[in-house]
PQR file of N, CA, C, O and H, with PARSE charges and radii, in Angstrom:
ATOM      1  N   UNK A   1     119.230 -98.724  15.535 -0.4000 1.5000
ATOM      2  CA  UNK A   1     118.895 -99.604  16.654 -0.0000 2.0000
ATOM      3  C   UNK A   1     118.509 -98.752  17.864  0.5500 1.7000
ATOM      4  O   UNK A   1     119.158 -97.753  18.173 -0.5500 1.4000
ATOM      5  N   UNK A   2     117.443 -99.169  18.536 -0.4000 1.5000
ATOM      6  CA  UNK A   2     116.996 -98.380  19.679 -0.0000 2.0000
ATOM      7  C   UNK A   2     117.688 -98.842  20.958  0.5500 1.7000
ATOM      8  O   UNK A   2     118.138 -99.981  21.083 -0.5500 1.4000
ATOM      9  H   UNK A   2     116.916 -99.981  18.285  0.4000 1.0000
ATOM     10  N   UNK A   3     117.751 -97.911  21.892 -0.4000 1.5000
ATOM     11  CA  UNK A   3     118.365 -98.207  23.185 -0.0000 2.0000
ATOM     12  C   UNK A   3     117.388 -99.017  24.032  0.5500 1.7000
ATOM     13  O   UNK A   3     116.197 -99.056  23.724 -0.5500 1.4000
ATOM     14  H   UNK A   3     117.386 -96.986  21.790  0.4000 1.0000
ATOM     15  N   UNK A   4     117.867 -99.663  25.091 -0.4000 1.5000
ATOM     16  CA  UNK A   4     116.949-100.383  25.986 -0.0000 2.0000
ATOM     17  C   UNK A   4     115.872 -99.461  26.561  0.5500 1.7000
ATOM     18  O   UNK A   4     114.719 -99.867  26.707 -0.5500 1.4000
ATOM     19  H   UNK A   4     118.835 -99.632  25.342  0.4000 1.0000
ATOM     20  N   UNK A   5     116.244 -98.232  26.885 -0.4000 1.5000
ATOM     21  CA  UNK A   5     115.262 -97.279  27.417 -0.0000 2.0000
ATOM     22  C   UNK A   5     114.179 -96.980  26.379  0.5500 1.7000
ATOM     23  O   UNK A   5     112.995 -96.939  26.711 -0.5500 1.4000
ATOM     24  H   UNK A   5     117.180 -97.903  26.766  0.4000 1.0000
ATOM     25  N   UNK A   6     114.579 -96.775  25.145 -0.4000 1.5000
ATOM     26  CA  UNK A   6     113.606 -96.510  24.078 -0.0000 2.0000
ATOM     27  C   UNK A   6     112.701 -97.717  23.842  0.5500 1.7000
ATOM     28  O   UNK A   6     111.503 -97.564  23.604 -0.5500 1.4000
ATOM     29  H   UNK A   6     115.541 -96.808  24.876  0.4000 1.0000
ATOM     30  N   UNK A   7     113.275 -98.906  23.909 -0.4000 1.5000
ATOM     31  CA  UNK A   7     112.493-100.131  23.731 -0.0000 2.0000
ATOM     32  C   UNK A   7     111.466-100.278  24.850  0.5500 1.7000
ATOM     33  O   UNK A   7     110.305-100.593  24.587 -0.5500 1.4000
ATOM     34  H   UNK A   7     114.248 -99.030  24.103  0.4000 1.0000
ATOM     35  N   UNK A   8     111.883-100.053  26.096 -0.4000 1.5000
ATOM     36  CA  UNK A   8     110.960-100.120  27.224 -0.0000 2.0000
ATOM     37  C   UNK A   8     109.856 -99.080  27.082  0.5500 1.7000
ATOM     38  O   UNK A   8     108.686 -99.371  27.331 -0.5500 1.4000
ATOM     39  H   UNK A   8     112.826 -99.798  26.310  0.4000 1.0000
ATOM     40  N   UNK A   9     110.226 -97.879  26.685 -0.4000 1.5000
ATOM     41  CA  UNK A   9     109.249 -96.806  26.529 -0.0000 2.0000
ATOM     42  C   UNK A   9     108.224 -97.151  25.452  0.5500 1.7000
ATOM     43  O   UNK A   9     107.026 -96.943  25.640 -0.5500 1.4000
ATOM     44  H   UNK A   9     111.176 -97.642  26.482  0.4000 1.0000
ATOM     45  N   UNK A  10     108.687 -97.668  24.348 -0.4000 1.5000
ATOM     46  CA  UNK A  10     107.783 -98.024  23.248 -0.0000 2.0000
ATOM     47  C   UNK A  10     106.840 -99.159  23.667  0.5500 1.7000
ATOM     48  O   UNK A  10     105.644 -99.107  23.380 -0.5500 1.4000
ATOM     49  H   UNK A  10     109.661 -97.837  24.195  0.4000 1.0000
ATOM     50  N   UNK A  11     107.364-100.164  24.334 -0.4000 1.5000
ATOM     51  CA  UNK A  11     106.523-101.274  24.789 -0.0000 2.0000
ATOM     52  C   UNK A  11     105.545-100.839  25.865  0.5500 1.7000
ATOM     53  O   UNK A  11     104.412-101.319  25.900 -0.5500 1.4000
ATOM     54  H   UNK A  11     108.336-100.206  24.568  0.4000 1.0000
ATOM     55  N   UNK A  12     105.967 -99.935  26.745 -0.4000 1.5000
ATOM     56  CA  UNK A  12     105.060 -99.392  27.750 -0.0000 2.0000
ATOM     57  C   UNK A  12     103.891 -98.681  27.073  0.5500 1.7000
ATOM     58  O   UNK A  12     102.743 -98.853  27.483 -0.5500 1.4000
ATOM     59  H   UNK A  12     106.887 -99.545  26.716  0.4000 1.0000
ATOM     60  N   UNK A  13     104.169 -97.891  26.051 -0.4000 1.5000
ATOM     61  CA  UNK A  13     103.113 -97.181  25.324 -0.0000 2.0000
ATOM     62  C   UNK A  13     102.136 -98.162  24.688  0.5500 1.7000
ATOM     63  O   UNK A  13     100.927 -97.935  24.713 -0.5500 1.4000
ATOM     64  H   UNK A  13     105.101 -97.752  25.718  0.4000 1.0000
ATOM     65  N   UNK A  14     102.647 -99.250  24.117 -0.4000 1.5000
ATOM     66  CA  UNK A  14     101.789-100.251  23.494 -0.0000 2.0000
ATOM     67  C   UNK A  14     100.886-100.928  24.527  0.5500 1.7000
ATOM     68  O   UNK A  14      99.694-101.120  24.288 -0.5500 1.4000
ATOM     69  H   UNK A  14     103.629 -99.435  24.096  0.4000 1.0000
ATOM     70  N   UNK A  15     101.463-101.284  25.671 -0.4000 1.5000
ATOM     71  CA  UNK A  15     100.683-101.938  26.727 -0.0000 2.0000
ATOM     72  C   UNK A  15      99.640-100.981  27.283  0.5500 1.7000
ATOM     73  O   UNK A  15      98.499-101.379  27.520 -0.5500 1.4000
ATOM     74  H   UNK A  15     102.431-101.128  25.865  0.4000 1.0000
ATOM     75  N   UNK A  16     100.015 -99.733  27.492 -0.4000 1.5000
ATOM     76  CA  UNK A  16      99.086 -98.729  28.013 -0.0000 2.0000
ATOM     77  C   UNK A  16      97.925 -98.529  27.046  0.5500 1.7000
ATOM     78  O   UNK A  16      96.773 -98.469  27.475 -0.5500 1.4000
ATOM     79  H   UNK A  16     100.941 -99.410  27.300  0.4000 1.0000
ATOM     80  N   UNK A  17      98.204 -98.427  25.761 -0.4000 1.5000
ATOM     81  CA  UNK A  17      97.153 -98.248  24.761 -0.0000 2.0000
ATOM     82  C   UNK A  17      96.213 -99.457  24.759  0.5500 1.7000
ATOM     83  O   UNK A  17      94.994 -99.295  24.704 -0.5500 1.4000
ATOM     84  H   UNK A  17      99.140 -98.475  25.412  0.4000 1.0000
ATOM     85  N   UNK A  18      96.776-100.670  24.820 -0.4000 1.5000
ATOM     86  CA  UNK A  18      95.955-101.881  24.820 -0.0000 2.0000
ATOM     87  C   UNK A  18      95.064-101.916  26.064  0.5500 1.7000
ATOM     88  O   UNK A  18      93.898-102.301  25.977 -0.5500 1.4000
ATOM     89  H   UNK A  18      97.767-100.802  24.866  0.4000 1.0000
ATOM     90  N   UNK A  19      95.599-101.521  27.210 -0.4000 1.5000
ATOM     91  CA  UNK A  19      94.815-101.490  28.441 -0.0000 2.0000
ATOM     92  C   UNK A  19      93.683-100.469  28.335  0.5500 1.7000
ATOM     93  O   UNK A  19      92.551-100.746  28.732 -0.5500 1.4000
ATOM     94  H   UNK A  19      96.546-101.208  27.280  0.4000 1.0000
ATOM     95  N   UNK A  20      93.996 -99.287  27.798 -0.4000 1.5000
ATOM     96  CA  UNK A  20      92.964 -98.261  27.621 -0.0000 2.0000
ATOM     97  C   UNK A  20      91.836 -98.770  26.735  0.5500 1.7000
ATOM     98  O   UNK A  20      90.662 -98.567  27.042 -0.5500 1.4000
ATOM     99  H   UNK A  20      94.916 -99.063  27.476  0.4000 1.0000
ATOM    100  N   UNK A  21      92.186 -99.423  25.649 -0.4000 1.5000
ATOM    101  CA  UNK A  21      91.185 -99.958  24.726 -0.0000 2.0000
ATOM    102  C   UNK A  21      90.344-101.033  25.406  0.5500 1.7000
ATOM    103  O   UNK A  21      89.129-101.079  25.215 -0.5500 1.4000
ATOM    104  H   UNK A  21      93.140 -99.587  25.399  0.4000 1.0000
ATOM    105  N   UNK A  22      90.973-101.894  26.194 -0.4000 1.5000
ATOM    106  CA  UNK A  22      90.264-102.969  26.881 -0.0000 2.0000
ATOM    107  C   UNK A  22      89.290-102.414  27.916  0.5500 1.7000
ATOM    108  O   UNK A  22      88.141-102.851  27.983 -0.5500 1.4000
ATOM    109  H   UNK A  22      91.960-101.857  26.349  0.4000 1.0000
ATOM    110  N   UNK A  23      89.736-101.465  28.712 -0.4000 1.5000
ATOM    111  CA  UNK A  23      88.868-100.870  29.734 -0.0000 2.0000
ATOM    112  C   UNK A  23      87.693-100.149  29.077  0.5500 1.7000
ATOM    113  O   UNK A  23      86.552-100.305  29.510 -0.5500 1.4000
ATOM    114  H   UNK A  23      90.669-101.109  28.657  0.4000 1.0000
ATOM    115  N   UNK A  24      87.962 -99.366  28.040 -0.4000 1.5000
ATOM    116  CA  UNK A  24      86.897 -98.644  27.346 -0.0000 2.0000
ATOM    117  C   UNK A  24      85.882 -99.614  26.747  0.5500 1.7000
ATOM    118  O   UNK A  24      84.676 -99.376  26.825 -0.5500 1.4000
ATOM    119  H   UNK A  24      88.889 -99.240  27.688  0.4000 1.0000
ATOM    120  N   UNK A  25      86.356-100.690  26.157 -0.4000 1.5000
ATOM    121  CA  UNK A  25      85.455-101.689  25.578 -0.0000 2.0000
ATOM    122  C   UNK A  25      84.565-102.313  26.652  0.5500 1.7000
ATOM    123  O   UNK A  25      83.367-102.494  26.439 -0.5500 1.4000
ATOM    124  H   UNK A  25      87.335-100.882  26.094  0.4000 1.0000
ATOM    125  N   UNK A  26      85.148-102.640  27.800 -0.4000 1.5000
ATOM    126  CA  UNK A  26      84.363-103.251  28.884 -0.0000 2.0000
ATOM    127  C   UNK A  26      83.337-102.270  29.437  0.5500 1.7000
ATOM    128  O   UNK A  26      82.203-102.661  29.711 -0.5500 1.4000
ATOM    129  H   UNK A  26      86.122-102.493  27.973  0.4000 1.0000
ATOM    130  N   UNK A  27      83.712-101.005  29.605 -0.4000 1.5000
ATOM    131  CA  UNK A  27      82.775-100.005  30.124 -0.0000 2.0000
ATOM    132  C   UNK A  27      81.622 -99.803  29.146  0.5500 1.7000
ATOM    133  O   UNK A  27      80.468 -99.699  29.559 -0.5500 1.4000
ATOM    134  H   UNK A  27      84.634-100.688  29.382  0.4000 1.0000
ATOM    135  N   UNK A  28      81.929 -99.747  27.856 -0.4000 1.5000
ATOM    136  CA  UNK A  28      80.884 -99.551  26.850 -0.0000 2.0000
ATOM    137  C   UNK A  28      79.912-100.724  26.787  0.5500 1.7000
ATOM    138  O   UNK A  28      78.763-100.548  26.381 -0.5500 1.4000
ATOM    139  H   UNK A  28      82.867 -99.831  27.520  0.4000 1.0000
ATOM    140  N   UNK A  29      80.350-101.908  27.179 -0.4000 1.5000
ATOM    141  CA  UNK A  29      79.477-103.078  27.100 -0.0000 2.0000
ATOM    142  C   UNK A  29      78.600-103.235  28.348  0.5500 1.7000
ATOM    143  O   UNK A  29      77.737-104.111  28.384 -0.5500 1.4000
ATOM    144  H   UNK A  29      81.283-102.051  27.508  0.4000 1.0000
ATOM    145  N   UNK A  30      78.807-102.411  29.353 -0.4000 1.5000
ATOM    146  CA  UNK A  30      78.037-102.512  30.598 -0.0000 2.0000
ATOM    147  C   UNK A  30      76.730-101.724  30.503  0.5500 1.7000
ATOM    148  O   UNK A  30      76.518-100.934  29.583 -0.5500 1.4000
ATOM    149  H   UNK A  30      79.508-101.699  29.324  0.4000 1.0000
ATOM    150  N   UNK A  31      75.877-101.963  31.473 -0.4000 1.5000
ATOM    151  CA  UNK A  31      74.570-101.309  31.494 -0.0000 2.0000
ATOM    152  C   UNK A  31      74.703 -99.821  31.829  0.5500 1.7000
ATOM    153  O   UNK A  31      75.698 -99.400  32.420 -0.5500 1.4000
ATOM    154  H   UNK A  31      76.050-102.604  32.220  0.4000 1.0000
ATOM    155  N   UNK A  32      73.694 -99.028  31.447 -0.4000 1.5000
ATOM    156  CA  UNK A  32      73.699 -97.606  31.819 -0.0000 2.0000
ATOM    157  C   UNK A  32      73.765 -97.400  33.329  0.5500 1.7000
ATOM    158  O   UNK A  32      74.398 -96.452  33.793 -0.5500 1.4000
ATOM    159  H   UNK A  32      72.886 -99.370  30.967  0.4000 1.0000
ATOM    160  N   UNK A  33      73.118 -98.278  34.107 -0.4000 1.5000
ATOM    161  CA  UNK A  33      73.164 -98.160  35.572 -0.0000 2.0000
ATOM    162  C   UNK A  33      74.596 -98.345  36.084  0.5500 1.7000
ATOM    163  O   UNK A  33      75.060 -97.595  36.943 -0.5500 1.4000
ATOM    164  H   UNK A  33      72.604 -99.049  33.731  0.4000 1.0000
ATOM    165  N   UNK A  34      75.291 -99.359  35.545 -0.4000 1.5000
ATOM    166  CA  UNK A  34      76.681 -99.577  35.939 -0.0000 2.0000
ATOM    167  C   UNK A  34      77.522 -98.347  35.611  0.5500 1.7000
ATOM    168  O   UNK A  34      78.352 -97.924  36.416 -0.5500 1.4000
ATOM    169  H   UNK A  34      74.914 -99.968  34.847  0.4000 1.0000
ATOM    170  N   UNK A  35      77.306 -97.770  34.418 -0.4000 1.5000
ATOM    171  CA  UNK A  35      78.073 -96.595  34.007 -0.0000 2.0000
ATOM    172  C   UNK A  35      77.837 -95.428  34.966  0.5500 1.7000
ATOM    173  O   UNK A  35      78.779 -94.732  35.346 -0.5500 1.4000
ATOM    174  H   UNK A  35      76.632 -98.113  33.764  0.4000 1.0000
ATOM    175  N   UNK A  36      76.581 -95.218  35.355 -0.4000 1.5000
ATOM    176  CA  UNK A  36      76.289 -94.129  36.302 -0.0000 2.0000
ATOM    177  C   UNK A  36      76.998 -94.365  37.629  0.5500 1.7000
ATOM    178  O   UNK A  36      77.573 -93.436  38.195 -0.5500 1.4000
ATOM    179  H   UNK A  36      75.816 -95.784  35.046  0.4000 1.0000
ATOM    180  N   UNK A  37      76.965 -95.593  38.132 -0.4000 1.5000
ATOM    181  CA  UNK A  37      77.660 -95.909  39.387 -0.0000 2.0000
ATOM    182  C   UNK A  37      79.163 -95.695  39.240  0.5500 1.7000
ATOM    183  O   UNK A  37      79.809 -95.169  40.147 -0.5500 1.4000
ATOM    184  H   UNK A  37      76.498 -96.348  37.673  0.4000 1.0000
ATOM    185  N   UNK A  38      79.719 -96.100  38.101 -0.4000 1.5000
ATOM    186  CA  UNK A  38      81.151 -95.935  37.849 -0.0000 2.0000
ATOM    187  C   UNK A  38      81.550 -94.466  37.863  0.5500 1.7000
ATOM    188  O   UNK A  38      82.547 -94.094  38.481 -0.5500 1.4000
ATOM    189  H   UNK A  38      79.195 -96.527  37.364  0.4000 1.0000
ATOM    190  N   UNK A  39      80.771 -93.632  37.182 -0.4000 1.5000
ATOM    191  CA  UNK A  39      81.083 -92.202  37.119 -0.0000 2.0000
ATOM    192  C   UNK A  39      80.987 -91.567  38.507  0.5500 1.7000
ATOM    193  O   UNK A  39      81.842 -90.765  38.883 -0.5500 1.4000
ATOM    194  H   UNK A  39      79.961 -93.934  36.680  0.4000 1.0000
ATOM    195  N   UNK A  40      79.955 -91.921  39.264 -0.4000 1.5000
ATOM    196  CA  UNK A  40      79.805 -91.371  40.619 -0.0000 2.0000
ATOM    197  C   UNK A  40      80.983 -91.778  41.492  0.5500 1.7000
ATOM    198  O   UNK A  40      81.542 -90.944  42.204 -0.5500 1.4000
ATOM    199  H   UNK A  40      79.261 -92.573  38.959  0.4000 1.0000
ATOM    200  N   UNK A  41      81.368 -93.056  41.446 -0.4000 1.5000
ATOM    201  CA  UNK A  41      82.508 -93.513  42.243 -0.0000 2.0000
ATOM    202  C   UNK A  41      83.795 -92.810  41.834  0.5500 1.7000
ATOM    203  O   UNK A  41      84.593 -92.422  42.687 -0.5500 1.4000
ATOM    204  H   UNK A  41      80.914 -93.734  40.867  0.4000 1.0000
ATOM    205  N   UNK A  42      83.994 -92.648  40.536 -0.4000 1.5000
ATOM    206  CA  UNK A  42      85.186 -91.968  40.035 -0.0000 2.0000
ATOM    207  C   UNK A  42      85.241 -90.527  40.528  0.5500 1.7000
ATOM    208  O   UNK A  42      86.281 -90.070  41.001 -0.5500 1.4000
ATOM    209  H   UNK A  42      83.346 -92.963  39.843  0.4000 1.0000
ATOM    210  N   UNK A  43      84.126 -89.810  40.418 -0.4000 1.5000
ATOM    211  CA  UNK A  43      84.092 -88.423  40.875 -0.0000 2.0000
ATOM    212  C   UNK A  43      84.334 -88.324  42.378  0.5500 1.7000
ATOM    213  O   UNK A  43      85.023 -87.414  42.837 -0.5500 1.4000
ATOM    214  H   UNK A  43      83.281 -90.181  40.034  0.4000 1.0000
ATOM    215  N   UNK A  44      83.774 -89.251  43.140 -0.4000 1.5000
ATOM    216  CA  UNK A  44      83.990 -89.246  44.591 -0.0000 2.0000
ATOM    217  C   UNK A  44      85.465 -89.498  44.916  0.5500 1.7000
ATOM    218  O   UNK A  44      86.025 -88.830  45.786 -0.5500 1.4000
ATOM    219  H   UNK A  44      83.213 -89.990  42.767  0.4000 1.0000
ATOM    220  N   UNK A  45      86.094 -90.446  44.234 -0.4000 1.5000
ATOM    221  CA  UNK A  45      87.508 -90.737  44.458 -0.0000 2.0000
ATOM    222  C   UNK A  45      88.389 -89.553  44.074  0.5500 1.7000
ATOM    223  O   UNK A  45      89.474 -89.374  44.629 -0.5500 1.4000
ATOM    224  H   UNK A  45      85.639 -90.988  43.528  0.4000 1.0000
ATOM    225  N   UNK A  46      87.918 -88.741  43.117 -0.4000 1.5000
ATOM    226  CA  UNK A  46      88.668 -87.554  42.695 -0.0000 2.0000
ATOM    227  C   UNK A  46      88.455 -86.376  43.646  0.5500 1.7000
ATOM    228  O   UNK A  46      89.064 -85.320  43.479 -0.5500 1.4000
ATOM    229  H   UNK A  46      87.037 -88.886  42.666  0.4000 1.0000
ATOM    230  N   UNK A  47      87.586 -86.563  44.649 -0.4000 1.5000
ATOM    231  CA  UNK A  47      87.393 -85.524  45.643 -0.0000 2.0000
ATOM    232  C   UNK A  47      86.181 -84.638  45.428  0.5500 1.7000
ATOM    233  O   UNK A  47      85.991 -83.668  46.162 -0.5500 1.4000
ATOM    234  H   UNK A  47      87.091 -87.422  44.785  0.4000 1.0000
ATOM    235  N   UNK A  48      85.362 -84.948  44.443 -0.4000 1.5000
ATOM    236  CA  UNK A  48      84.159 -84.164  44.200 -0.0000 2.0000
ATOM    237  C   UNK A  48      83.013 -84.692  45.051  0.5500 1.7000
ATOM    238  O   UNK A  48      82.922 -85.896  45.288 -0.5500 1.4000
ATOM    239  H   UNK A  48      85.516 -85.736  43.847  0.4000 1.0000
ATOM    240  N   UNK A  49      82.147 -83.810  45.508 -0.4000 1.5000
ATOM    241  CA  UNK A  49      80.952 -84.239  46.210 -0.0000 2.0000
ATOM    242  C   UNK A  49      81.012 -84.150  47.708  0.5500 1.7000
ATOM    243  O   UNK A  49      79.995 -84.355  48.370 -0.5500 1.4000
ATOM    244  H   UNK A  49      82.221 -82.832  45.315  0.4000 1.0000
ATOM    245  N   UNK A  50      82.150 -83.856  48.263 -0.4000 1.5000
ATOM    246  CA  UNK A  50      82.238 -83.737  49.713 -0.0000 2.0000
ATOM    247  C   UNK A  50      82.297 -85.084  50.404  0.5500 1.7000
ATOM    248  O   UNK A  50      82.484 -86.121  49.768 -0.5500 1.4000
ATOM    249  H   UNK A  50      82.977 -83.690  47.725  0.4000 1.0000
ATOM    250  N   UNK A  51      82.135 -85.048  51.716 -0.4000 1.5000
ATOM    251  CA  UNK A  51      82.296 -86.266  52.506 -0.0000 2.0000
ATOM    252  C   UNK A  51      80.996 -86.727  53.153  0.5500 1.7000
ATOM    253  O   UNK A  51      80.998 -87.713  53.890 -0.5500 1.4000
ATOM    254  H   UNK A  51      81.983 -84.205  52.232  0.4000 1.0000
ATOM    255  N   UNK A  52      79.885 -86.038  52.895 -0.4000 1.5000
ATOM    256  CA  UNK A  52      78.638 -86.434  53.535 -0.0000 2.0000
ATOM    257  C   UNK A  52      78.095 -87.709  52.913  0.5500 1.7000
ATOM    258  O   UNK A  52      78.448 -88.066  51.789 -0.5500 1.4000
ATOM    259  H   UNK A  52      79.884 -85.237  52.297  0.4000 1.0000
ATOM    260  N   UNK A  53      77.232 -88.392  53.658 -0.4000 1.5000
ATOM    261  CA  UNK A  53      76.675 -89.650  53.166 -0.0000 2.0000
ATOM    262  C   UNK A  53      75.728 -89.443  51.996  0.5500 1.7000
ATOM    263  O   UNK A  53      75.513 -90.372  51.217 -0.5500 1.4000
ATOM    264  H   UNK A  53      76.945 -88.102  54.572  0.4000 1.0000
ATOM    265  N   UNK A  54      75.154 -88.256  51.847 -0.4000 1.5000
ATOM    266  CA  UNK A  54      74.246 -87.983  50.731 -0.0000 2.0000
ATOM    267  C   UNK A  54      75.010 -87.763  49.426  0.5500 1.7000
ATOM    268  O   UNK A  54      74.424 -87.823  48.345 -0.5500 1.4000
ATOM    269  H   UNK A  54      75.328 -87.501  52.480  0.4000 1.0000
ATOM    270  N   UNK A  55      76.292 -87.514  49.520 -0.4000 1.5000
ATOM    271  CA  UNK A  55      77.095 -87.276  48.323 -0.0000 2.0000
ATOM    272  C   UNK A  55      77.231 -88.556  47.509  0.5500 1.7000
ATOM    273  O   UNK A  55      77.359 -89.648  48.062 -0.5500 1.4000
ATOM    274  H   UNK A  55      76.769 -87.465  50.398  0.4000 1.0000
ATOM    275  N   UNK A  56      77.203 -88.408  46.220 -0.4000 1.5000
ATOM    276  CA  UNK A  56      77.424 -89.545  45.340 -0.0000 2.0000
ATOM    277  C   UNK A  56      76.270 -90.500  45.233  0.5500 1.7000
ATOM    278  O   UNK A  56      76.474 -91.679  44.946 -0.5500 1.4000
ATOM    279  H   UNK A  56      77.099 -87.520  45.771  0.4000 1.0000
ATOM    280  N   UNK A  57      75.061 -90.030  45.455 -0.4000 1.5000
ATOM    281  CA  UNK A  57      73.884 -90.881  45.351 -0.0000 2.0000
ATOM    282  C   UNK A  57      73.303 -90.767  43.948  0.5500 1.7000
ATOM    283  O   UNK A  57      73.131 -89.666  43.426 -0.5500 1.4000
ATOM    284  H   UNK A  57      74.894 -89.072  45.688  0.4000 1.0000
ATOM    285  N   UNK A  58      73.005 -91.902  43.350 -0.4000 1.5000
ATOM    286  CA  UNK A  58      72.345 -91.902  42.042 -0.0000 2.0000
ATOM    287  C   UNK A  58      70.875 -91.737  42.278  0.5500 1.7000
ATOM    288  O   UNK A  58      70.265 -92.545  42.979 -0.5500 1.4000
ATOM    289  H   UNK A  58      73.145 -92.797  43.774  0.4000 1.0000
ATOM    290  N   UNK A  59      70.278 -90.689  41.698 -0.4000 1.5000
ATOM    291  CA  UNK A  59      68.883 -90.343  41.985 -0.0000 2.0000
ATOM    292  C   UNK A  59      67.880 -91.096  41.131  0.5500 1.7000
ATOM    293  O   UNK A  59      66.717 -91.199  41.522 -0.5500 1.4000
ATOM    294  H   UNK A  59      70.774 -90.033  41.129  0.4000 1.0000
ATOM    295  N   UNK A  60      68.276 -91.626  39.987 -0.4000 1.5000
ATOM    296  CA  UNK A  60      67.355 -92.405  39.167 -0.0000 2.0000
ATOM    297  C   UNK A  60      66.325 -91.584  38.425  0.5500 1.7000
ATOM    298  O   UNK A  60      65.124 -91.774  38.614 -0.5500 1.4000
ATOM    299  H   UNK A  60      69.221 -91.543  39.670  0.4000 1.0000
ATOM    300  N   UNK A  61      66.778 -90.679  37.589 -0.4000 1.5000
ATOM    301  CA  UNK A  61      65.865 -89.896  36.753 -0.0000 2.0000
ATOM    302  C   UNK A  61      65.217 -90.787  35.701  0.5500 1.7000
ATOM    303  O   UNK A  61      65.845 -91.721  35.201 -0.5500 1.4000
ATOM    304  H   UNK A  61      67.753 -90.524  37.435  0.4000 1.0000
ATOM    305  N   UNK A  62      63.989 -90.507  35.373 -0.4000 1.5000
ATOM    306  CA  UNK A  62      63.282 -91.356  34.406 -0.0000 2.0000
ATOM    307  C   UNK A  62      63.783 -91.121  32.984  0.5500 1.7000
ATOM    308  O   UNK A  62      64.148 -90.008  32.604 -0.5500 1.4000
ATOM    309  H   UNK A  62      63.479 -89.749  35.780  0.4000 1.0000
ATOM    310  N   UNK A  63      63.788 -92.204  32.216 -0.4000 1.5000
ATOM    311  CA  UNK A  63      64.136 -92.120  30.805 -0.0000 2.0000
ATOM    312  C   UNK A  63      65.611 -92.165  30.495  0.5500 1.7000
ATOM    313  O   UNK A  63      65.988 -92.117  29.324 -0.5500 1.4000
ATOM    314  H   UNK A  63      63.492 -93.107  32.524  0.4000 1.0000
ATOM    315  N   UNK A  64      66.461 -92.256  31.501 -0.4000 1.5000
ATOM    316  CA  UNK A  64      67.893 -92.258  31.195 -0.0000 2.0000
ATOM    317  C   UNK A  64      68.506 -93.661  31.203  0.5500 1.7000
ATOM    318  O   UNK A  64      69.718 -93.804  31.048 -0.5500 1.4000
ATOM    319  H   UNK A  64      66.155 -92.295  32.452  0.4000 1.0000
ATOM    320  N   UNK A  65      67.688 -94.685  31.379 -0.4000 1.5000
ATOM    321  CA  UNK A  65      68.093 -96.091  31.376 -0.0000 2.0000
ATOM    322  C   UNK A  65      69.039 -96.451  32.517  0.5500 1.7000
ATOM    323  O   UNK A  65      69.544 -97.572  32.562 -0.5500 1.4000
ATOM    324  H   UNK A  65      66.703 -94.569  31.505  0.4000 1.0000
ATOM    325  N   UNK A  66      69.286 -95.536  33.427 -0.4000 1.5000
ATOM    326  CA  UNK A  66      70.168 -95.813  34.550 -0.0000 2.0000
ATOM    327  C   UNK A  66      69.400 -96.095  35.826  0.5500 1.7000
ATOM    328  O   UNK A  66      69.968 -96.082  36.917 -0.5500 1.4000
ATOM    329  H   UNK A  66      68.876 -94.624  33.390  0.4000 1.0000
ATOM    330  N   UNK A  67      68.106 -96.352  35.688 -0.4000 1.5000
ATOM    331  CA  UNK A  67      67.171 -96.680  36.767 -0.0000 2.0000
ATOM    332  C   UNK A  67      66.821 -95.487  37.561  0.5500 1.7000
ATOM    333  O   UNK A  67      66.044 -95.583  38.510 -0.5500 1.4000
ATOM    334  H   UNK A  67      67.644 -96.363  34.801  0.4000 1.0000
TER
END
């Protein structure tokens, strides 16, 4: 029989895995443009790119489906 702590830990892992799968599924179903915006926002929130207004701009290279 598992302890309450072990039960909570196991259920937390299950919920975390389900959330990861759900988020990944939703991101994969979005457009390439949305994905590019998501990655830029994530990198900016992580501190990459500096603080200038030009940082984190999607340039729109041709052929990449991200506009």
